C-alpha positions as CSV (number, residue, x, y, z in Angstrom):
1,X,0.0,0.1,0.0
2,X,1.7,3.1,-1.2
3,X,-0.3,5.4,0.9
4,X,-1.7,4.8,4.4
5,X,-5.5,4.4,4.9
6,X,-5.3,7.5,7.1
7,X,-3.8,9.3,3.9
8,X,-6.6,7.9,1.9
9,X,-9.3,9.2,4.2
10,X,-10.2,6.4,6.4
11,X,-10.6,6.4,10.1
12,X,-12.1,3.8,12.7
13,X,-15.4,5.4,13.9
14,X,-16.4,5.9,17.5
15,X,-18.5,2.9,18.9
16,X,-21.5,5.4,19.2
17,X,-21.5,6.3,15.5
18,X,-24.5,4.7,13.6
19,X,-24.0,0.9,13.1
20,X,-25.3,-1.6,10.5
21,X,-24.7,-4.6,12.8
22,X,-23.0,-6.2,15.7
23,X,-20.7,-9.5,15.1
24,X,-20.4,-12.2,17.6
25,X,-18.5,-15.4,17.5
26,X,-20.5,-18.2,19.0
27,X,-19.2,-20.4,21.8
28,X,-17.5,-23.4,19.8
29,X,-17.9,-26.1,22.3
30,X,-14.2,-26.8,22.1
31,X,-13.7,-28.7,25.5
32,X,-10.6,-26.4,26.4
33,X,-12.5,-23.2,25.8
34,X,-15.4,-23.5,28.1
35,X,-15.0,-26.4,30.4
36,X,-18.1,-27.4,32.4
37,X,-19.8,-24.1,31.7
38,X,-20.8,-24.2,27.9
39,X,-24.4,-24.5,28.4
40,X,-24.6,-21.6,30.9
41,X,-22.5,-19.6,28.4
42,X,-24.7,-20.2,25.4
43,X,-27.7,-19.2,27.4
44,X,-26.0,-15.8,28.0
45,X,-24.9,-15.5,24.4
46,X,-28.5,-16.2,23.3
47,X,-29.8,-13.5,25.8
48,X,-27.1,-10.8,24.4
49,X,-27.7,-11.8,20.8
50,X,-31.6,-11.6,21.3
51,X,-31.0,-8.0,23.0
52,X,-28.9,-6.7,20.2
53,X,-31.5,-8.1,17.5
54,X,-34.0,-5.6,19.2
55,X,-31.9,-2.6,18.0
56,X,-30.0,-3.8,14.8
57,X,-28.9,-7.0,13.2
58,X,-26.7,-9.4,14.9
59,X,-24.2,-11.3,12.7
60,X,-22.7,-14.6,14.1
61,X,-19.7,-16.4,13.2
62,X,-20.2,-20.2,13.7
63,X,-19.6,-23.4,11.6
64,X,-22.8,-24.2,9.5
65,X,-23.4,-27.5,11.2
66,X,-24.4,-25.5,14.4
67,X,-26.6,-22.7,12.7
68,X,-29.9,-24.4,13.2
69,X,-29.3,-25.0,17.0
70,X,-27.9,-21.5,17.5
71,X,-30.9,-19.9,15.7
72,X,-33.2,-21.9,18.0
73,X,-31.5,-20.7,21.1
74,X,-31.5,-17.0,20.0
75,X,-35.1,-17.2,19.1
76,X,-36.1,-18.9,22.4
77,X,-34.6,-15.8,24.1
78,X,-37.2,-13.6,22.4
79,X,-35.0,-12.4,19.4
80,X,-36.3,-10.3,16.5
81,X,-36.2,-13.0,14.0
82,X,-35.2,-11.3,10.9
83,X,-32.4,-9.4,12.6
84,X,-30.5,-12.8,13.4
85,X,-28.0,-13.7,10.6
86,X,-25.5,-16.6,10.8
87,X,-22.6,-17.1,8.7
88,X,-20.4,-20.2,8.0
89,X,-17.3,-18.7,9.7
90,X,-15.8,-21.5,11.8
91,X,-14.2,-20.2,15.0
92,X,-12.2,-21.4,18.0
93,X,-13.4,-19.1,20.8
94,X,-15.8,-16.2,21.3
95,X,-13.7,-13.0,21.8
96,X,-14.6,-11.3,18.5
97,X,-13.6,-8.0,19.9
98,X,-10.0,-9.3,19.7
99,X,-10.1,-11.6,16.6
100,X,-12.6,-9.9,14.5
101,X,-12.1,-7.3,12.0
102,X,-11.5,-3.6,12.7
103,X,-13.7,-1.5,10.4
104,X,-12.6,1.9,9.1
105,X,-14.8,4.3,7.2
106,X,-14.0,6.9,4.5
107,X,-14.6,10.4,5.6
108,X,-16.2,11.6,2.2
109,X,-17.8,8.6,0.6
110,X,-18.7,6.6,3.7
111,X,-17.2,3.4,2.1
112,X,-16.0,0.7,4.6
113,X,-12.9,-1.3,4.7
114,X,-11.6,-4.0,6.9
115,X,-8.2,-3.9,8.6
116,X,-7.0,-7.2,9.5
117,X,-4.7,-7.5,12.6
118,X,-3.0,-10.6,13.7
119,X,-4.4,-12.5,16.6
120,X,-1.9,-14.7,18.7
121,X,-4.2,-15.7,21.7
122,X,-3.1,-12.8,24.0
123,X,0.6,-13.7,23.6
124,X,0.3,-17.5,22.9
125,X,-1.5,-17.9,26.4
126,X,-4.5,-19.7,24.9
127,X,-5.0,-21.8,21.8
128,X,-5.9,-22.9,19.2
129,X,-6.5,-19.6,17.4
130,X,-5.9,-20.4,13.9
131,X,-9.7,-20.3,13.0
132,X,-10.3,-17.1,15.0
133,X,-7.4,-15.4,13.0
134,X,-9.3,-16.1,9.8
135,X,-12.5,-14.4,10.9
136,X,-11.5,-10.9,9.4
137,X,-10.9,-12.6,6.0
138,X,-14.2,-14.5,6.0
139,X,-16.2,-11.3,7.0
140,X,-14.3,-9.2,4.3
141,X,-15.3,-12.0,1.7
142,X,-18.9,-12.2,2.9
143,X,-19.5,-8.4,2.9
144,X,-17.5,-7.8,-0.3
145,X,-15.2,-5.3,1.4
146,X,-11.6,-4.4,0.9
147,X,-9.3,-6.0,3.5
148,X,-5.9,-4.6,4.5
149,X,-3.4,-6.6,6.4
150,X,-1.9,-4.4,9.1
151,X,1.2,-6.8,9.7
152,X,0.9,-6.6,13.5
153,X,-0.6,-8.1,16.5
154,X,-3.5,-6.1,17.9
155,X,-6.7,-6.9,19.8
156,X,-9.8,-4.7,19.5
157,X,-10.1,-4.7,23.2
158,X,-6.8,-3.1,23.6
159,X,-7.7,0.2,22.0
160,X,-10.8,2.8,22.6
161,X,-11.2,5.7,20.3
162,X,-13.3,8.9,20.0
163,X,-14.4,10.6,16.6
164,X,-11.7,13.2,17.0
165,X,-8.8,10.9,16.2
166,X,-7.7,10.1,19.8
167,X,-7.2,6.6,21.0
168,X,-6.5,5.2,24.5
169,X,-4.4,2.0,25.1
170,X,-2.2,0.4,27.7
171,X,1.5,-0.2,27.9
172,X,1.0,-3.6,29.5
173,X,-0.5,-4.9,26.4
174,X,0.8,-3.1,23.3
175,X,4.4,-2.9,24.7
176,X,4.3,-6.5,26.1
177,X,7.1,-8.5,24.0
178,X,4.6,-11.3,23.8
179,X,2.7,-9.3,21.0
180,X,5.1,-7.5,18.7
181,X,8.7,-7.9,20.0
182,X,10.3,-6.5,16.9
183,X,8.3,-3.3,16.9
184,X,9.2,-0.2,19.1
185,X,6.5,2.0,20.8
186,X,6.9,4.5,18.0
187,X,6.5,2.0,15.3
188,X,3.4,0.5,17.0
189,X,2.0,4.1,17.2
190,X,2.7,4.7,13.6
191,X,1.0,1.4,12.4
192,X,-2.0,2.1,14.4
193,X,-2.4,5.8,13.1
194,X,-1.7,4.7,9.5
195,X,-4.2,2.0,9.4
196,X,-7.0,3.2,11.9
197,X,-6.7,6.8,11.0
198,X,-5.8,8.2,14.5
199,X,-4.0,11.2,15.3
200,X,-2.9,10.6,18.9
201,X,-2.4,7.5,21.0
202,X,-2.6,8.1,24.7
203,X,-1.0,5.4,27.0
204,X,-2.4,4.3,30.3
205,X,-0.2,1.8,32.5
206,X,-1.9,-1.6,32.9
207,X,-5.0,-3.3,33.7
208,X,-7.1,-5.0,36.6
209,X,-6.4,-8.3,38.3
210,X,-7.2,-11.5,36.7
211,X,-7.2,-10.1,33.1
212,X,-5.7,-12.8,30.9
213,X,-5.1,-10.1,28.1
214,X,-2.4,-8.3,30.2
215,X,-4.6,-5.3,30.8
216,X,-7.1,-4.5,28.0
217,X,-8.4,-0.8,28.0
218,X,-12.0,-1.9,27.6
219,X,-12.1,-3.0,31.4
220,X,-10.4,0.3,32.5
221,X,-11.5,3.4,30.6
222,X,-14.1,4.2,27.8
223,X,-15.1,7.2,25.8
224,X,-18.9,7.8,26.1
225,X,-18.7,10.7,23.8
226,X,-15.8,12.9,22.2
227,X,-15.3,14.9,25.4
228,X,-16.1,12.4,28.3
229,X,-14.4,9.3,29.5
230,X,-15.6,6.9,32.3
231,X,-12.8,5.3,34.2
232,X,-12.9,2.3,36.6
233,X,-12.1,3.0,40.1
234,X,-11.4,0.6,43.1
235,X,-12.4,2.4,46.3
236,X,-10.9,-0.2,48.5
237,X,-7.3,0.8,49.2
238,X,-6.4,-2.8,50.2
239,X,-7.6,-4.2,46.9
240,X,-4.9,-4.9,44.5
241,X,-6.7,-2.8,41.7
242,X,-6.7,0.3,43.8
243,X,-3.1,1.4,43.0
244,X,-3.0,0.8,39.3
245,X,-6.4,2.3,38.6
246,X,-5.5,5.3,40.6
247,X,-2.2,5.6,38.6
248,X,-4.3,5.3,35.4
249,X,-6.7,8.1,36.5
250,X,-3.6,10.4,37.3
251,X,-2.3,9.9,33.8
252,X,-5.5,10.5,32.1
253,X,-5.4,14.1,33.9
254,X,-2.8,14.8,31.2
255,X,-4.9,14.1,28.2
256,X,-6.2,17.2,26.2
257,X,-8.6,17.3,23.5
258,X,-7.8,18.5,20.0
259,X,-9.0,22.0,21.0
260,X,-6.8,22.1,24.2
261,X,-9.5,21.5,26.7
262,X,-9.6,18.7,29.2
263,X,-12.0,15.8,28.7
264,X,-14.5,15.3,31.5
265,X,-13.3,12.2,33.5
266,X,-16.2,10.2,35.3
267,X,-15.3,7.6,38.0
268,X,-17.2,4.2,38.2
269,X,-16.5,1.8,40.8
270,X,-15.7,-1.7,40.0
271,X,-17.9,-4.4,41.3
272,X,-16.9,-6.0,44.6
273,X,-14.1,-8.5,44.2
274,X,-15.6,-11.3,42.2
275,X,-13.7,-14.2,43.7
276,X,-13.5,-17.7,42.1
277,X,-11.2,-19.8,44.4
278,X,-12.0,-23.1,42.5
279,X,-11.3,-21.5,39.2
280,X,-8.0,-20.7,37.4
281,X,-8.7,-17.2,38.0
282,X,-8.8,-16.5,41.7
283,X,-10.1,-12.8,41.0
284,X,-12.3,-12.3,38.0
285,X,-11.7,-9.2,35.7
286,X,-15.2,-7.9,36.3
287,X,-15.8,-4.3,35.1
288,X,-18.8,-2.1,34.4
289,X,-17.0,-0.2,31.5
290,X,-17.1,-3.4,29.5
291,X,-20.3,-2.2,27.9
292,X,-21.4,-2.3,24.3
293,X,-23.1,0.6,22.6
294,X,-25.7,0.0,20.2
295,X,-28.0,2.2,18.0
296,X,-30.4,3.4,20.7
297,X,-29.1,1.3,23.6
298,X,-26.2,0.2,25.7
299,X,-25.6,-3.3,27.1
300,X,-24.2,-3.1,30.4
301,X,-22.5,-6.0,32.3
302,X,-23.8,-6.6,35.8
303,X,-22.6,-9.3,38.3
304,X,-25.4,-10.0,40.8
305,X,-24.4,-7.2,43.3
306,X,-27.4,-5.3,43.8
307,X,-26.0,-2.1,45.1
308,X,-23.1,-1.5,42.8
309,X,-25.0,-2.9,39.7
310,X,-27.8,-0.3,40.4
311,X,-25.2,2.5,40.9
312,X,-23.2,1.6,37.7
313,X,-26.4,1.2,35.6
314,X,-27.8,4.6,37.0
315,X,-24.5,6.4,36.2
316,X,-24.3,5.0,32.7
317,X,-28.0,5.9,32.1
318,X,-27.0,9.5,32.8
319,X,-24.0,9.3,30.6
320,X,-25.8,7.7,27.7
321,X,-29.0,9.8,28.0
322,X,-31.3,9.0,25.2
323,X,-30.2,5.3,24.9
324,X,-31.9,2.5,26.7
325,X,-29.7,0.7,29.3
326,X,-29.9,-3.1,29.1
327,X,-28.3,-4.8,32.2
328,X,-27.0,-8.4,31.3
329,X,-25.5,-10.7,34.0
330,X,-22.1,-11.6,32.6
331,X,-20.8,-13.5,35.6
332,X,-20.6,-16.8,33.5
333,X,-18.7,-15.1,30.8
334,X,-16.3,-13.3,33.0
335,X,-15.3,-16.5,34.6
336,X,-13.3,-17.0,31.2
337,X,-11.9,-13.5,31.2
338,X,-14.2,-11.0,29.5
339,X,-17.7,-9.6,29.3
340,X,-20.0,-8.0,26.7
341,X,-17.7,-5.7,25.0
342,X,-15.1,-8.3,24.6
343,X,-17.4,-10.9,22.8
344,X,-18.6,-8.2,20.1
345,X,-17.5,-6.1,17.2
346,X,-19.5,-3.3,15.8
347,X,-19.9,-2.7,12.0
348,X,-20.3,0.9,11.2
349,X,-23.1,2.0,8.9
């Protein structure tokens, strides 16, 4: 590519921009992915897919042999039937935010293109992931969209952008040698700017306890509009997340919007520690900022904690005035390391 996608006029839209669909990768049934919990997880996926279908199409990656069964589960969760689309895109696991395509949109024509970033199981921690790595190619072929190979490992959950060309990420992920050991910080920044149309990359430090990804931004800090960021906070000074989140909050105080003004920073408390002593993650990476913005709604993960769930839903309702807030109990998904944002990828209109 002689000119970068940015030079050609493409940029990755903010999540609140109009969408044409949400993509999910259905639980595969691979025994190493969801041991003992597959039935519960599929039930939650059906609930999420059905909720999405009430606002926009939900498009699902899954092997063709499972389509009839999957459709039956989603319709059983009261989906809008004509908004549920299944595609023969075989997958290994469910984390479509990380292995799915990152869509970019042309500023003048509105044309879409797909950027295809390598996926290596968060630094070769989990496999197999070969089928997941093919999902962007399958989606590009299905939609008839041009696909650009970025030649770098990047997960969608590790980046968060507004519509002004500013992107948040963490050093703990993008600078980890288990991703792109041959690329410097500057080279990583330039690659992201060139392919996703960004002007500025702003670095936070690291993520919350129990996060297999090494610290994805979508558990820490999210734009809710161009000038407002909601950031996770741990009020308990004895909790391991307290210090690192306080440091991220302090760093974010240095961010300036393109006009030189400060963004509004809104704190949102993490849920109380979700402990799983019998699981491989003693503390689960539960966070209320792992929400998914839809056309007209926001799906918010909740964790069976009445007081903090209610406070988080109320705060996000204020921040997303005009969108319906739809709580989804995500505890069964977060036992494997992620929540609603992690399993989804938006396709811009």
